[in-house]
N, C-alpha and C positions, 0 to 999 in steps of 0.2 A: 249310498248310504255317504251319508254328510256325519264330519268327525268337529265338535263345537271345543276348543279347548276355552278352559274360564281361566280369566283375564286374570294376572298375577297383580293386588291390591296389598299394599302395604297397611298391616293391621296396627292398631293404638302402642300393643308392645315394642314391635318394629321402628314403627317413628320413635320410640323413644331410645332405642340405641342406634337408630342412624344418628341423633341427638348427642349423645354420649361417644359415639364412633368422632363428630366432629370436634367434639372436645379434648379430644385425644390428640387429630389431628394437626388441629390447630397449633401444639406446640412443636411442628415442626417448620419447614423453611416451604417444599411442600404444602402441609396445609394453611398458610398460607395466601399461596394461591387460589386453591380452594374457598378462603374464606371470599376472593376478588369475584371469583365466581359466583357463588353462592349468594351476594350480596347485590351483584348485576342480576340474577333470575328474582330475587324478591323484590327488587323495584320495577321489573314489568309483571311480575302476576302478582304479589301481595303486595303490593307500594301502600295503600291507604294505613294496615295494621303494620307495617315495617316503619313508616314514618314515624307514628303514635310511637310505638313503644322507643324509638331513639328521642322524642320529645322527650317522655318519661324521666330516660337517664341520661340526658344530655348536660347536666350540669357533670353529674358521674365521672364522664368522658371526658367531660375539659377539664377536670381539675387530673383527674389521672394523668391524662395527656401533659400539663404543665408542671405534674411534678415531675414527673419522670424527665420531660424537657432539659428542665432546669435543676435536678438534683443527681445527676447522671454523672461521675467525674469521667475525665477524659482532655481531649484536644480536642480546646478553645475551637468552634467556627469561625468566631468573630473576635479575636484576639484582640483589638482595640477597645473590646467592650468589656474586657473582663475573662475571667476563666469558664463563663457561662453563655448561653447554650453550648454544649459538646456537639461535637459529630456524634459520639457513642450516644450521645443520648437524645441526639434528634433521630437516630436510627432505630432505636430503642420504642422510642417513644410511637414512632408511626408503625412498627413491630405491634406494638401491644394496642393501637388502636385499629390494625388489622383484625386482629383476633378476636377484640371486642365485638366490633360490626360483624363480622363471620358470626361470631355467635349470636347475637342477636338477629341475623339473619336465621341461621337454624330454628331458633325459637318464635319465630313468624310463621315460617313454615309448619311446623308442631300445632301453634295454638290457629294458625288461618283451614288448618284442612281436617282439624280433630276436636271432637265438641268435647264439654266437660265431663260427660258421663263414659265417656271412649278414653278419653284421657286418664280416668280416674280405673277405665277397666284395663287399659294395660301397663299400669302401675302396679296395679295391686298383681297384674301374671306375673310381673317380675319378679315381687317382692316376696311373694309365696314360698318359692324355692327355698330364700334364704331365710325363710321362715322357722322351718319345719312344721310342727303342731302347733305353735303359738300362735296367738290373735292378731299381733301386733299390728300387722299388716292391716287389718280389712278396719282395725279403731284409724289408723291412720290415712288410710283411702276417705272413710265416710268423713272424717274429720275435712279432708282437703274439700270435696264436695260442697261441705257446710259453709267452707269458708270463700266458695263459688257462689253459690248461693246467695249468700250477704254481698259480696262485693256487686250481685245484680241486684237485687232488691233493697239493701236498706238504704237509708238517702246518704249523701256524699258528705265527705265531714267539712268540717267547717271550718274546724283549727286541730291544734295537736290533743288534746285531748278527748277530741270527738273520737280521731285516732286509736286513741290507746286504750279507750272504752270498747270499739271495734275489737280491736286484738285482743283485750281480757280475755283470762281464761275462761273466768266463771260468764261469759255475757253472751257467745254461742248457743242461746236457745234458738227450738226452730222456731223461723219468721212464718208469716202466715202464706201458705202456699208452698211451705215445704214437705217433701212425703215424708209418709213414717218408714217407708219400708222403700229401700233403693235396693234395684235387680239389676247387675251390670250382667252385658252381653260381654263374652268373648274374653274374661276375666281368667283365661288358663295358660299358660303360655304350651304352644304347641311344638311337633319338633321340627318344624317350619321355621318357627320362631328362633328355636337354641339355631337352627345351622343358617339363619339370614345375619342372629347377632354374632357367631364366630367369626362368619365370613365379612362382614362390617367392621368391625373389631380385629381382626386379622389385618385388615388393609390399612384402617389407622396406626395398626403394630409398624405395619412396613413404610406407612409415610414418615412415623419415624428413624427407621431406620437407615431410609432411604436420604431423606430428608436432613438426616442431624437436627434437636433440638436447639433451638433461639432462645 
């Protein structure tokens, strides 16, 4: 007699919990090492999407890096240049850069391993326990899916006015090809999801406790 064991797979809810735990862990010194490891991993496995995300937010990253570098008070790194940049500014700027890149790595992994409906199902599974008997999670997730559909099907905006129209509250009428009824499989938070979430969030808390916040 042979016994087969089902392979452990991460559900969409678990993946979302991993990203949340990553965001918490990145606030510690230990989390910065995790950011480096995650960045190397996605460069090897999910390079295309990772670089795509980096290109989209490169200006934001550069601005935040420059502002932190040049506006943090402390000991001047090059006294002959004046007060800035400072040693503290360089340290803080590099720390924030690692946090941003690490978070982008986590988001890249999530988006590259989860399709839109699975992501919506995981979001609904996590939101339902918070909502009780209220229906706002279903509306929020339905709108999320509708936004995904618009991003894929709508023509690319050519200027700011087109972007504002696309983002308008009253302009998200169904596009041709959008389904009338959405069925989401796995939109229930299982016991395994709960224990996994407690585990990864607990590890993230340990990172804060062991490595200290930066």
